Every structure is written in C-alpha cells, then in structure tokens.
LUMVOVO-713325 format. One record per residue: residue in three letters; x, y, z of N, C-alpha, C in turn. Coordinates in nm, 2 decimals. Atoms other than C-alpha are relative to their C-alpha. Layout:
REM LUMVOVO-713325
{'ALA'; {X; Y; Z}; {X; Y; Z}; {X; Y; Z}} ...
This chain:
REM LUMVOVO-713325
{'UNK'; {0.08; -0.12; 0.00}; {0.00; 0.00; 0.00}; {0.09; 0.13; 0.00}} {'UNK'; {-0.08; -0.13; -0.01}; {0.28; 0.25; 0.08}; {0.05; 0.04; -0.14}} {'UNK'; {-0.04; -0.03; 0.13}; {0.40; 0.23; -0.28}; {-0.11; 0.07; -0.08}} {'UNK'; {0.12; -0.06; 0.07}; {0.05; 0.32; -0.41}; {-0.02; 0.14; 0.06}} {'UNK'; {0.02; -0.14; -0.07}; {0.02; 0.61; -0.15}; {0.11; 0.09; -0.05}} {'UNK'; {-0.12; -0.07; 0.05}; {0.37; 0.72; -0.27}; {-0.03; 0.07; -0.13}} {'UNK'; {0.04; -0.05; 0.13}; {0.24; 0.77; -0.62}; {-0.11; 0.11; 0.01}} {'UNK'; {0.10; -0.10; -0.02}; {-0.07; 0.95; -0.50}; {0.05; 0.12; 0.06}} {'UNK'; {-0.07; -0.11; -0.07}; {0.15; 1.17; -0.28}; {0.06; 0.09; -0.10}} {'UNK'; {-0.07; -0.08; 0.10}; {0.36; 1.28; -0.58}; {-0.10; 0.07; -0.09}} {'UNK'; {0.10; -0.07; 0.08}; {0.05; 1.35; -0.79}; {-0.07; 0.11; 0.07}} {'UNK'; {0.06; -0.11; -0.08}; {-0.10; 1.55; -0.51}; {0.09; 0.12; 0.00}} {'UNK'; {-0.09; -0.12; 0.00}; {0.21; 1.77; -0.48}; {0.01; 0.07; -0.13}} {'UNK'; {0.00; -0.06; 0.13}; {0.23; 1.82; -0.85}; {-0.12; 0.08; -0.04}} {'UNK'; {0.13; -0.06; 0.03}; {-0.14; 1.90; -0.88}; {-0.01; 0.14; 0.07}} {'UNK'; {0.01; -0.12; -0.07}; {-0.13; 2.16; -0.61}; {0.10; 0.10; -0.04}} {'UNK'; {-0.11; -0.09; 0.05}; {0.20; 2.30; -0.74}; {-0.05; 0.07; -0.13}} {'UNK'; {0.04; -0.06; 0.12}; {0.05; 2.36; -1.08}; {-0.12; 0.10; 0.02}} {'UNK'; {0.11; -0.09; -0.04}; {-0.26; 2.51; -0.93}; {0.05; 0.13; 0.06}} {'UNK'; {-0.06; -0.11; -0.06}; {-0.05; 2.74; -0.72}; {0.07; 0.09; -0.11}} {'UNK'; {-0.05; -0.08; 0.11}; {0.14; 2.85; -1.04}; {-0.10; 0.07; -0.07}} {'UNK'; {0.11; -0.06; 0.07}; {-0.19; 2.92; -1.20}; {-0.05; 0.12; 0.08}} {'UNK'; {0.04; -0.11; -0.08}; {-0.28; 3.14; -0.91}; {0.10; 0.12; 0.01}} {'UNK'; {-0.10; -0.11; 0.00}; {0.04; 3.34; -0.93}; {0.11; -0.02; 0.10}} {'UNK'; {-0.12; 0.02; -0.08}; {0.37; 3.39; -0.75}; {-0.03; 0.01; 0.15}} {'UNK'; {0.03; 0.00; -0.15}; {0.21; 3.47; -0.41}; {-0.04; -0.13; 0.04}} {'UNK'; {0.05; 0.13; -0.03}; {0.03; 3.14; -0.41}; {0.12; -0.10; 0.00}} {'UNK'; {-0.12; 0.09; 0.02}; {0.35; 2.96; -0.53}; {0.09; 0.02; 0.12}} {'UNK'; {-0.08; -0.03; -0.12}; {0.55; 3.13; -0.25}; {-0.06; -0.07; 0.12}} {'UNK'; {0.06; 0.06; -0.12}; {0.30; 3.02; 0.01}; {0.01; -0.15; -0.01}} {'UNK'; {-0.01; 0.15; 0.02}; {0.30; 2.66; -0.13}; {0.14; -0.05; 0.04}} {'UNK'; {-0.14; 0.04; -0.03}; {0.68; 2.65; -0.10}; {0.02; 0.00; 0.15}} {'UNK'; {-0.02; -0.02; -0.14}; {0.68; 2.78; 0.26}; {-0.08; -0.11; 0.08}} {'UNK'; {0.07; 0.11; -0.07}; {0.41; 2.53; 0.37}; {0.07; -0.13; -0.01}} {'UNK'; {-0.07; 0.13; 0.02}; {0.60; 2.24; 0.22}; {0.12; -0.02; 0.09}} {'UNK'; {-0.12; 0.01; -0.08}; {0.92; 2.31; 0.41}; {-0.04; -0.03; 0.14}} {'UNK'; {0.05; 0.03; -0.13}; {0.72; 2.31; 0.73}; {-0.05; -0.14; 0.01}} {'UNK'; {0.05; 0.14; 0.00}; {0.55; 1.98; 0.64}; {0.11; -0.10; 0.00}} {'UNK'; {-0.12; 0.09; 0.01}; {0.88; 1.83; 0.55}; {0.06; -0.03; 0.13}} {'UNK'; {-0.06; 0.01; -0.13}; {1.02; 1.90; 0.89}; {-0.10; -0.06; 0.11}} {'UNK'; {0.10; 0.05; -0.09}; {0.70; 1.81; 1.07}; {-0.02; -0.15; -0.02}} {'UNK'; {0.03; 0.14; 0.03}; {0.64; 1.47; 0.90}; {0.12; -0.09; -0.01}} {'UNK'; {-0.13; 0.08; 0.02}; {1.01; 1.36; 0.89}; {0.01; -0.11; 0.11}} {'UNK'; {-0.02; 0.10; -0.11}; {0.97; 1.17; 1.22}; {-0.08; -0.13; -0.02}} {'UNK'; {0.07; 0.13; 0.03}; {0.73; 0.91; 1.07}; {0.08; -0.09; -0.09}} {'UNK'; {-0.07; 0.09; 0.08}; {0.90; 0.61; 0.94}; {-0.09; -0.11; -0.06}} {'UNK'; {0.08; 0.10; 0.08}; {0.76; 0.37; 0.68}; {0.08; -0.10; -0.07}} {'UNK'; {-0.07; 0.10; 0.09}; {0.85; 0.06; 0.48}; {-0.04; 0.04; -0.14}} {'UNK'; {0.02; -0.03; 0.14}; {0.90; 0.14; 0.11}; {0.09; -0.08; -0.08}} {'UNK'; {-0.08; 0.09; 0.08}; {1.02; -0.11; -0.14}; {0.10; -0.08; 0.08}} {'UNK'; {-0.08; 0.09; -0.09}; {1.16; -0.32; 0.15}; {0.10; 0.08; 0.09}} {'UNK'; {-0.09; -0.08; -0.08}; {1.35; -0.03; 0.31}; {-0.08; 0.09; 0.10}} {'UNK'; {0.06; -0.08; -0.10}; {1.27; 0.17; 0.62}; {0.04; 0.15; -0.02}} {'UNK'; {-0.03; -0.14; 0.03}; {1.25; 0.54; 0.53}; {-0.10; 0.09; 0.06}} {'UNK'; {0.10; -0.10; -0.04}; {1.07; 0.86; 0.62}; {-0.08; 0.04; -0.12}} {'UNK'; {0.10; -0.03; 0.11}; {0.78; 0.99; 0.42}; {-0.01; 0.15; -0.03}} {'UNK'; {0.01; -0.14; 0.02}; {0.87; 1.36; 0.40}; {0.08; 0.05; -0.12}} {'UNK'; {-0.09; -0.05; 0.11}; {1.11; 1.37; 0.10}; {-0.07; 0.06; -0.11}} {'UNK'; {0.08; -0.05; 0.11}; {0.84; 1.44; -0.15}; {-0.03; 0.15; 0.03}} {'UNK'; {0.02; -0.14; -0.03}; {0.77; 1.77; 0.03}; {0.13; 0.09; -0.02}} {'UNK'; {-0.13; -0.07; 0.02}; {1.14; 1.87; 0.03}; {0.03; 0.03; -0.14}} {'UNK'; {-0.02; -0.01; 0.14}; {1.16; 1.81; -0.34}; {-0.10; 0.09; -0.06}} {'UNK'; {0.10; -0.10; 0.04}; {0.83; 1.99; -0.40}; {0.03; 0.14; 0.03}} {'UNK'; {-0.05; -0.14; -0.04}; {0.97; 2.29; -0.22}; {0.10; 0.05; -0.10}} {'UNK'; {-0.10; -0.05; 0.10}; {1.27; 2.31; -0.45}; {-0.06; 0.02; -0.14}} {'UNK'; {0.07; -0.01; 0.13}; {1.04; 2.25; -0.75}; {-0.07; 0.13; -0.01}} {'UNK'; {0.07; -0.13; -0.01}; {0.84; 2.55; -0.64}; {0.09; 0.12; -0.02}} {'UNK'; {-0.10; -0.11; 0.02}; {1.15; 2.77; -0.62}; {0.04; 0.01; -0.14}} {'UNK'; {-0.04; 0.00; 0.15}; {1.25; 2.66; -0.97}; {-0.11; 0.06; -0.08}} {'UNK'; {0.12; -0.06; 0.08}; {0.90; 2.75; -1.10}; {0.00; 0.15; 0.02}} {'UNK'; {-0.01; -0.14; -0.02}; {0.93; 3.09; -0.94}; {0.11; 0.07; -0.08}} {'UNK'; {-0.11; -0.06; 0.07}; {1.27; 3.15; -1.09}; {-0.02; 0.00; -0.15}} {'UNK'; {0.03; 0.01; 0.14}; {1.16; 3.03; -1.43}; {-0.10; 0.10; -0.06}} {'UNK'; {0.11; -0.07; 0.06}; {0.84; 3.22; -1.47}; {-0.02; 0.14; 0.07}} {'UNK'; {0.02; -0.12; -0.07}; {0.86; 3.51; -1.22}; {0.13; 0.08; 0.03}} {'UNK'; {-0.13; -0.07; -0.02}; {1.24; 3.59; -1.20}; {0.07; -0.04; 0.12}} {'UNK'; {-0.09; 0.05; -0.11}; {1.53; 3.52; -0.97}; {-0.03; 0.07; 0.13}} {'UNK'; {0.03; -0.07; -0.13}; {1.43; 3.79; -0.72}; {-0.12; -0.06; 0.07}} {'UNK'; {0.12; 0.06; -0.06}; {1.09; 3.63; -0.67}; {0.04; -0.13; 0.07}} {'UNK'; {-0.05; 0.13; -0.05}; {1.26; 3.29; -0.61}; {0.08; 0.02; 0.13}} {'UNK'; {-0.09; -0.03; -0.11}; {1.52; 3.44; -0.38}; {-0.09; 0.05; 0.12}} {'UNK'; {0.09; -0.05; -0.11}; {1.25; 3.62; -0.17}; {-0.08; -0.11; 0.05}} {'UNK'; {0.08; 0.12; -0.05}; {1.04; 3.30; -0.15}; {0.09; -0.09; 0.09}} {'UNK'; {-0.09; 0.08; -0.08}; {1.35; 3.12; -0.02}; {0.02; 0.06; 0.14}} {'UNK'; {-0.02; -0.06; -0.13}; {1.40; 3.37; 0.26}; {-0.13; 0.00; 0.08}} {'UNK'; {0.13; 0.01; -0.07}; {1.03; 3.37; 0.34}; {-0.02; -0.14; 0.06}} {'UNK'; {0.02; 0.14; -0.05}; {1.03; 2.99; 0.37}; {0.09; -0.02; 0.12}} {'UNK'; {-0.09; 0.01; -0.12}; {1.33; 3.01; 0.60}; {-0.05; 0.07; 0.12}} {'UNK'; {0.07; -0.07; -0.11}; {1.16; 3.27; 0.81}; {-0.12; -0.08; 0.06}} {'UNK'; {0.12; 0.08; -0.04}; {0.84; 3.06; 0.82}; {0.04; -0.12; 0.08}} {'UNK'; {-0.05; 0.12; -0.07}; {1.04; 2.75; 0.93}; {0.05; 0.04; 0.14}} {'UNK'; {-0.06; -0.05; -0.13}; {1.22; 2.95; 1.20}; {-0.12; 0.04; 0.10}} {'UNK'; {0.11; -0.04; -0.09}; {0.89; 3.09; 1.33}; {-0.08; -0.13; 0.05}} {'UNK'; {0.07; 0.12; -0.04}; {0.73; 2.74; 1.33}; {0.08; -0.07; 0.11}} {'UNK'; {-0.08; 0.06; -0.10}; {1.02; 2.61; 1.53}; {-0.01; 0.07; 0.14}} {'UNK'; {0.02; -0.08; -0.13}; {0.99; 2.89; 1.79}; {-0.14; -0.02; 0.06}} {'UNK'; {0.14; 0.01; -0.05}; {0.61; 2.86; 1.81}; {-0.02; -0.14; 0.06}} {'UNK'; {0.01; 0.14; -0.05}; {0.64; 2.48; 1.86}; {0.05; -0.01; 0.14}} {'UNK'; {-0.06; 0.01; -0.14}; {0.87; 2.52; 2.16}; {-0.08; 0.08; 0.10}} {'UNK'; {0.09; -0.08; -0.09}; {0.64; 2.79; 2.31}; {-0.12; -0.08; 0.03}} {'UNK'; {0.12; 0.08; -0.02}; {0.34; 2.56; 2.26}; {0.03; -0.11; 0.10}} {'UNK'; {-0.03; 0.11; -0.10}; {0.52; 2.28; 2.45}; {0.03; 0.05; 0.14}} {'UNK'; {-0.04; -0.05; -0.13}; {0.63; 2.51; 2.73}; {-0.12; 0.02; 0.09}} {'UNK'; {0.12; -0.01; -0.08}; {0.27; 2.56; 2.84}; {-0.02; -0.13; 0.09}} {'UNK'; {0.03; 0.11; -0.09}; {0.18; 2.34; 3.14}; {-0.14; -0.05; -0.02}} {'UNK'; {0.14; 0.05; 0.02}; {-0.12; 2.12; 3.05}; {-0.08; -0.01; 0.12}} {'UNK'; {0.09; 0.03; -0.11}; {-0.42; 2.09; 3.27}; {-0.01; -0.15; 0.03}} {'UNK'; {0.01; 0.14; -0.03}; {-0.50; 1.77; 3.44}; {-0.10; -0.07; -0.09}} {'UNK'; {0.10; 0.05; 0.09}; {-0.79; 1.72; 3.19}; {0.05; -0.02; -0.14}} {'UNK'; {-0.06; 0.00; 0.14}; {-0.56; 1.76; 2.88}; {0.04; -0.14; -0.03}} {'UNK'; {-0.05; 0.13; 0.05}; {-0.50; 1.45; 2.67}; {0.09; 0.01; -0.12}} {'UNK'; {-0.07; -0.02; 0.13}; {-0.33; 1.61; 2.37}; {0.15; 0.02; 0.02}} {'UNK'; {-0.14; -0.04; -0.02}; {0.00; 1.72; 2.53}; {0.11; -0.11; -0.03}} {'UNK'; {-0.10; 0.10; 0.03}; {0.19; 1.39; 2.51}; {0.02; -0.02; -0.15}} {'UNK'; {-0.01; 0.01; 0.14}; {0.11; 1.37; 2.14}; {0.08; 0.12; -0.06}} {'UNK'; {-0.08; -0.12; 0.05}; {0.24; 1.73; 2.08}; {0.14; -0.02; 0.04}} {'UNK'; {-0.14; 0.02; -0.04}; {0.55; 1.64; 2.27}; {0.07; -0.10; -0.09}} {'UNK'; {-0.06; 0.10; 0.09}; {0.61; 1.34; 2.05}; {0.03; 0.06; -0.14}} {'UNK'; {-0.01; -0.06; 0.13}; {0.56; 1.54; 1.73}; {0.09; 0.12; -0.01}} {'UNK'; {-0.07; -0.13; 0.01}; {0.71; 1.87; 1.81}; {0.13; 0.01; 0.08}} {'UNK'; {-0.12; -0.01; -0.08}; {1.00; 1.79; 2.05}; {0.12; -0.04; -0.09}} {'UNK'; {-0.12; 0.02; 0.08}; {1.28; 1.82; 1.80}; {0.12; 0.04; 0.08}} {'UNK'; {-0.12; -0.04; -0.08}; {1.62; 1.82; 1.96}; {0.07; 0.12; -0.06}} {'UNK'; {-0.07; -0.12; 0.06}; {1.82; 2.14; 1.92}; {0.10; -0.03; -0.11}} {'UNK'; {-0.10; 0.04; 0.10}; {2.08; 1.96; 1.72}; {-0.07; -0.03; -0.14}} {'UNK'; {0.08; 0.03; 0.13}; {1.82; 1.83; 1.46}; {-0.06; 0.13; -0.05}} {'UNK'; {0.06; -0.13; 0.04}; {1.65; 2.17; 1.45}; {0.11; 0.09; -0.07}} {'UNK'; {-0.10; -0.08; 0.06}; {1.98; 2.35; 1.38}; {0.05; -0.06; -0.13}} {'UNK'; {-0.04; 0.07; 0.13}; {2.08; 2.08; 1.12}; {-0.10; 0.03; -0.11}} {'UNK'; {0.11; -0.02; 0.10}; {1.74; 2.13; 0.95}; {0.01; 0.14; -0.06}} {'UNK'; {0.00; -0.14; 0.04}; {1.76; 2.51; 0.94}; {0.12; 0.03; -0.09}} {'UNK'; {-0.12; -0.02; 0.08}; {2.12; 2.51; 0.82}; {0.00; -0.06; -0.14}} {'UNK'; {0.00; 0.07; 0.12}; {2.07; 2.25; 0.56}; {-0.10; 0.07; -0.10}} {'UNK'; {0.10; -0.06; 0.09}; {1.76; 2.42; 0.41}; {0.06; 0.13; -0.05}} {'UNK'; {-0.05; -0.13; 0.04}; {1.93; 2.76; 0.40}; {0.11; -0.02; -0.11}} {'UNK'; {-0.10; 0.02; 0.10}; {2.23; 2.62; 0.21}; {-0.05; -0.06; -0.13}} {'UNK'; {0.04; 0.08; 0.12}; {2.05; 2.38; -0.02}; {-0.09; 0.09; -0.09}} {'UNK'; {0.09; -0.07; 0.09}; {1.78; 2.62; -0.14}; {0.08; 0.11; -0.07}} {'UNK'; {-0.08; -0.09; 0.07}; {2.05; 2.88; -0.22}; {0.08; -0.06; -0.11}} {'UNK'; {-0.07; 0.07; 0.10}; {2.25; 2.62; -0.41}; {-0.09; -0.03; -0.12}} {'UNK'; {0.09; 0.03; 0.11}; {1.94; 2.51; -0.61}; {-0.03; 0.12; -0.08}} {'UNK'; {0.03; -0.12; 0.08}; {1.86; 2.87; -0.71}; {0.11; 0.04; -0.09}} {'UNK'; {-0.11; -0.03; 0.08}; {2.21; 2.93; -0.83}; {0.03; -0.10; -0.11}} {'UNK'; {-0.03; 0.11; 0.10}; {2.25; 2.60; -1.01}; {-0.11; 0.01; -0.11}} {'UNK'; {0.11; -0.01; 0.10}; {1.91; 2.64; -1.18}; {0.03; 0.11; -0.09}} {'UNK'; {-0.03; -0.12; 0.08}; {2.01; 2.99; -1.30}; {0.11; -0.03; -0.09}} {'UNK'; {-0.11; 0.04; 0.09}; {2.34; 2.85; -1.44}; {-0.04; -0.09; -0.11}} {'UNK'; {0.04; 0.09; 0.10}; {2.17; 2.57; -1.62}; {-0.10; 0.06; -0.10}} {'UNK'; {0.10; -0.07; 0.08}; {1.91; 2.81; -1.77}; {0.06; 0.04; -0.14}} {'UNK'; {-0.06; -0.05; 0.12}; {2.16; 2.94; -2.02}; {0.06; -0.12; -0.09}} {'UNK'; {-0.06; 0.11; 0.07}; {2.27; 2.59; -2.12}; {-0.10; -0.11; -0.05}} {'UNK'; {0.10; 0.11; 0.03}; {1.96; 2.37; -2.13}; {-0.14; 0.07; -0.02}} {'UNK'; {0.12; -0.07; 0.03}; {1.64; 2.49; -2.30}; {-0.12; -0.06; 0.07}} {'UNK'; {0.11; 0.07; -0.06}; {1.41; 2.24; -2.12}; {-0.01; 0.03; 0.15}} {'UNK'; {0.02; -0.03; -0.14}; {1.27; 2.36; -1.79}; {0.00; -0.13; 0.08}} {'UNK'; {0.01; 0.13; -0.08}; {1.19; 2.00; -1.68}; {0.14; -0.06; 0.02}} {'UNK'; {-0.14; 0.06; -0.02}; {1.55; 1.89; -1.74}; {0.08; 0.08; 0.09}} {'UNK'; {-0.07; -0.08; -0.09}; {1.70; 2.19; -1.57}; {-0.04; -0.02; 0.14}} {'UNK'; {0.05; 0.01; -0.14}; {1.48; 2.15; -1.27}; {0.04; -0.14; 0.06}} {'UNK'; {-0.04; 0.14; -0.05}; {1.55; 1.77; -1.24}; {0.15; 0.00; 0.04}} {'UNK'; {-0.15; 0.00; -0.03}; {1.93; 1.82; -1.26}; {0.03; 0.08; 0.13}} {'UNK'; {-0.03; -0.09; -0.12}; {1.93; 2.11; -1.01}; {-0.05; -0.06; 0.13}} {'UNK'; {0.06; 0.06; -0.12}; {1.70; 1.93; -0.77}; {0.08; -0.13; 0.05}} {'UNK'; {-0.08; 0.12; -0.04}; {1.90; 1.60; -0.78}; {0.13; 0.04; 0.07}} {'UNK'; {-0.13; -0.04; -0.06}; {2.23; 1.77; -0.71}; {-0.02; 0.07; 0.13}} {'UNK'; {0.03; -0.07; -0.13}; {2.08; 1.99; -0.44}; {-0.04; -0.10; 0.10}} {'UNK'; {0.04; 0.10; -0.10}; {1.92; 1.69; -0.28}; {0.11; -0.09; 0.05}} {'UNK'; {-0.12; 0.07; -0.04}; {2.25; 1.51; -0.28}; {0.07; 0.07; 0.11}} {'UNK'; {-0.05; -0.08; -0.10}; {2.39; 1.80; -0.08}; {-0.08; 0.00; 0.13}} {'UNK'; {0.09; 0.01; -0.11}; {2.08; 1.80; 0.14}; {0.02; -0.12; 0.08}} {'UNK'; {-0.02; 0.13; -0.07}; {2.12; 1.43; 0.22}; {0.13; 0.00; 0.08}} {'UNK'; {-0.13; 0.01; -0.06}; {2.49; 1.46; 0.30}; {0.00; 0.10; 0.12}} {'UNK'; {0.00; -0.10; -0.11}; {2.45; 1.78; 0.51}; {-0.08; -0.04; 0.12}} {'UNK'; {0.09; 0.03; -0.11}; {2.15; 1.68; 0.72}; {0.05; -0.13; 0.07}} {'UNK'; {-0.04; 0.13; -0.06}; {2.28; 1.32; 0.78}; {0.12; 0.03; 0.09}} {'UNK'; {-0.12; -0.02; -0.08}; {2.62; 1.44; 0.90}; {-0.03; 0.10; 0.12}} {'UNK'; {0.03; -0.10; -0.11}; {2.49; 1.75; 1.10}; {-0.09; -0.05; 0.10}} {'UNK'; {0.11; 0.04; -0.09}; {2.19; 1.58; 1.25}; {0.01; -0.14; 0.06}} {'UNK'; {0.00; 0.14; -0.04}; {2.27; 1.21; 1.27}; {0.13; -0.06; 0.03}} {'UNK'; {-0.13; 0.06; -0.02}; {2.64; 1.16; 1.30}; {0.02; -0.03; 0.15}} {'UNK'; {-0.02; 0.04; -0.14}; {2.72; 0.96; 1.61}; {-0.13; -0.06; 0.06}} {'UNK'; {0.13; 0.04; -0.06}; {2.35; 0.87; 1.66}; {-0.05; -0.13; -0.07}} {'UNK'; {0.05; 0.11; 0.07}; {2.30; 0.60; 1.40}; {0.11; -0.10; -0.04}} {'UNK'; {-0.10; 0.10; 0.02}; {2.48; 0.28; 1.31}; {0.07; 0.02; -0.13}} {'UNK'; {-0.06; -0.01; 0.13}; {2.54; 0.33; 0.94}; {-0.05; 0.13; -0.08}} {'UNK'; {0.03; -0.12; 0.07}; {2.55; 0.68; 0.79}; {-0.01; -0.03; -0.15}} {'UNK'; {0.00; 0.03; 0.14}; {2.62; 0.53; 0.45}; {-0.13; -0.05; -0.05}} {'UNK'; {0.12; 0.05; 0.04}; {2.31; 0.33; 0.44}; {-0.11; 0.10; -0.01}} {'UNK'; {0.10; -0.10; -0.01}; {2.09; 0.62; 0.54}; {0.02; 0.10; -0.12}} {'UNK'; {-0.03; -0.09; 0.11}; {2.26; 0.85; 0.28}; {-0.04; -0.06; -0.13}} {'UNK'; {0.03; 0.07; 0.13}; {2.23; 0.59; 0.00}; {-0.15; -0.01; -0.02}} {'UNK'; {0.14; 0.03; 0.01}; {1.87; 0.49; 0.06}; {-0.08; 0.13; -0.02}} {'UNK'; {0.07; -0.13; 0.01}; {1.75; 0.85; 0.12}; {0.02; 0.06; -0.13}} {'UNK'; {-0.03; -0.06; 0.13}; {1.92; 0.98; -0.19}; {-0.07; -0.07; -0.11}} {'UNK'; {0.07; 0.08; 0.11}; {1.79; 0.70; -0.41}; {-0.15; 0.03; 0.00}} {'UNK'; {0.14; -0.02; -0.01}; {1.44; 0.76; -0.29}; {-0.03; 0.14; -0.06}} {'UNK'; {0.02; -0.13; 0.06}; {1.47; 1.13; -0.37}; {0.02; 0.01; -0.15}} {'UNK'; {-0.02; 0.00; 0.15}; {1.60; 1.06; -0.72}; {-0.12; -0.06; -0.06}} {'UNK'; {0.12; 0.06; 0.05}; {1.30; 0.83; -0.77}; {-0.12; 0.10; 0.00}} {'UNK'; {0.10; -0.11; -0.01}; {1.07; 1.12; -0.66}; {0.02; 0.10; -0.12}} {'UNK'; {-0.03; -0.10; 0.10}; {1.24; 1.36; -0.90}; {-0.04; -0.06; -0.14}} {'UNK'; {0.03; 0.06; 0.13}; {1.21; 1.11; -1.20}; {-0.15; -0.01; -0.02}} {'UNK'; {0.15; 0.01; 0.01}; {0.84; 1.06; -1.12}; {-0.06; 0.14; -0.03}} {'UNK'; {0.06; -0.14; 0.02}; {0.78; 1.44; -1.11}; {0.03; 0.06; -0.13}} {'UNK'; {-0.06; -0.07; 0.11}; {0.99; 1.54; -1.41}; {-0.10; 0.01; -0.12}} {'UNK'; {0.08; -0.01; 0.11}; {0.75; 1.44; -1.69}; {-0.12; 0.10; 0.01}} {'UNK'; {0.12; -0.08; -0.02}; {0.47; 1.64; -1.54}; {0.04; 0.15; 0.00}} {'UNK'; {-0.04; -0.14; -0.01}; {0.67; 1.96; -1.50}; {0.00; 0.07; -0.14}} {'UNK'; {0.00; -0.06; 0.14}; {0.67; 2.01; -1.88}; {-0.14; 0.07; -0.03}} {'UNK'; {0.13; -0.07; 0.02}; {0.30; 2.12; -1.84}; {0.00; 0.13; 0.07}} {'UNK'; {0.01; -0.12; -0.09}; {0.40; 2.41; -1.61}; {-0.03; 0.13; -0.08}} {'UNK'; {0.02; -0.13; 0.07}; {0.40; 2.68; -1.88}; {-0.14; 0.02; -0.04}} {'UNK'; {0.14; -0.01; 0.03}; {0.04; 2.60; -1.97}; {-0.08; 0.04; 0.12}} {'UNK'; {0.07; -0.04; -0.12}; {-0.06; 2.67; -1.61}; {0.02; 0.14; 0.04}} {'UNK'; {-0.03; -0.14; -0.04}; {0.07; 3.03; -1.61}; {-0.13; 0.08; -0.01}} {'UNK'; {0.12; -0.09; 0.01}; {-0.20; 3.29; -1.53}; {-0.01; 0.07; -0.13}} {'UNK'; {0.02; -0.06; 0.13}; {-0.35; 3.44; -1.84}; {0.05; 0.14; -0.01}} {'UNK'; {-0.04; -0.15; 0.00}; {-0.26; 3.80; -1.74}; {0.15; 0.01; 0.03}} 
C-alpha cells in the first residue's frame, strides 16, 4: 500500500503546485513555505517502502525546490530568492512557536500534550541541522538552476538536474549534521534516502513540462 500512496502523494504535490502556479507567484511562494514546514513536521514518521525503512517527507522537500524553480523560471530570480527567505523565516517561526506551545503546562484534563511532545519535540541539534541544511540547499538550487538556464532549453530537465544535485547535498549535510554519532550506518541512510529522492524527481519530471500551460493568463 505504501508504494501506491507514494504515487498518489507525488500526484498531489504536482497538482497543487500547478494550481499554485496558475494562481500566481504569491500562491506559489505560500505553497513553498508550507511544504518546508510539512517536510520537517512529517520527517519523524518512518515507513516501509520497497523493502526499506524510510521517512515519508522527502516528497515535500523536493516539491519545495520545484516551487522555487518554478518561481525563478516564470517570475524571475528575485521572486525565487524572496520566496527562499520567506520559507526560511516561516520555518524558523514554526520552530519557535512549537517550543512555546510545548512550554505551556497542560491541565489535568488535557489528553493532547503527550502527542504534541512526540511530534514537536525536535532536539536542538536536529533543528539546527534542518535550518542550516535548508538555507544552504535552497541557495544552491537557485544558483544552479540559474546557471543551467543558459545551457539547457528544457525547464523540466534543468529542474530535475538542479534538484537531484541539491538533494545530494541536502542528504549529506543533514545526515552528518543531525545524525552523526547517533545511527549505526550513515552510508546506508545516505544511500537509501538519496535514491528515494532521485525516484521522486524522476516521477515528477514528466509532469513539469506542463508548467508553462498553467501560467496565469494575465
């Protein structure tokens, strides 16, 4: 079932991304910012996929970079750069708001607090690793996509290459910054996580060729 849900998940991200593009750069910026929050919120859930134990948030991380590439392609590099900083600010605010929410002492009748603790109690190390990785990776993706634009005419191909290389850096950075010394095999985590991300990119790429048709008419 997870493999079927995985395909539905990708189609959902693509569909909402194209609708956001149709609505304009403000909606696309909002879509990017929401995805980076979801990627960090959902990363703690582990699933079995193709026989491997993985997290199910990589689709959101890749969708976020795809959104930045769409912004840069159709609304200019300044729009994409601004969206990147807005997303970083939004993630930072979410992290602060989550810790404040957990700081409240629950009443004796409360039943939700233990669940919030499980979901929102990110260690300072993982939080710092996530923020640092996102800031570096999204800047790399924007610059790489801009460089490829003068060499490759196809948006889908440029986007796929920039996202794959950016996700390689993302996987290496987050694994070493957040997980070094905590897990048995960093190599296994890096390999499986990156291969899953490449699979997501290849599934998304054919559909990104429709992006230009979704631009607002005005």
